[in-house]
N, C-alpha and C positions, 0 to 999 in steps of 0.2 A: 504494500500500500504506500502511495506517495502523498506528500503534503506540499502545500505552497509555502511552507515556512522555510525561508532561506535567511541568509545573513541580513539582507536589506529589510525584509519584513520583520525580522526579529528586532533589529535596531530601531525601526519605526515604532514598534510596540513598546520598547523600553523607553524611548524618548517621550512617547505619549503618556506613559505611566509616571513621568516626572513632572507633569503639569501641576498637580496638586502641591508637590514639594516646593516648586519654584514660584507658585502663585500665578502662573501664566495660563491663559485660556488656550493658546496655541503655541507649541514649540516646534521648530523645524531645524533639521540639520543644515549645515552649510551647503551640502550638495542639493538639497531640496530648494533652498533659497536661490541658488545659482540657476537651477532649472526653471524656477518661477520668473526669474528676471524682474521686470518692472511690475509684475502682478502681485508682489508682496513687499511690505515695508517691514524691515527688521528693527527690533527694539533691543532690549537688554541681552547681553551675551552671557551664556552659562556654560561652565565646564562641568559636565555630568559624569559621574562614575556609574556605569551600567553593567549589569550582570552579563558575562560572556565577553567582555572587552578588558584587556589589560591596561590600556591607556584611556584617560578621560576622553569624552566625546564633546565636541563643540556643538552647541545648539543655541538658537536665537529665538526670542519671543517674536511672534508675528503680531504686529500691532495694528495693521490696517490693510488687510488683504482685500476687503470689500471695496474700499476707496480706490486702491491701486488697480483692481480688476475693472471697476467701473470706468476709471480714467482710460485704461487700455481699450476697453470696448468702445468708448466714445471716440477715441482716436481712430479706431478701425472703421467705425460707422462714418466718420467724417471723410476718411480716405476713400471709402467705397462710394459715397455720394459724389465726391469730386470726379472719380473715375466714370460714374454713370452720366455725368453732365457733359463729358467731353465727346 
């Protein structure tokens, strides 16, 4: 029997589990923030000790993902409107 639990999924679960400890609503790894680009605004930096890792993991509070995503969507809509008018 196979499961979807791999290192990435395990780490995501461990980081999510630290939200109460850090007082953050959303925590994300630096890799997730890099992938999100302008769609997420990072806040406080946390070095987390997580089970299964020898070294601490860097994670950041996500403070305004909704606004950043809305701004990105508005930019996309504006660009699409300009393309349609040409």
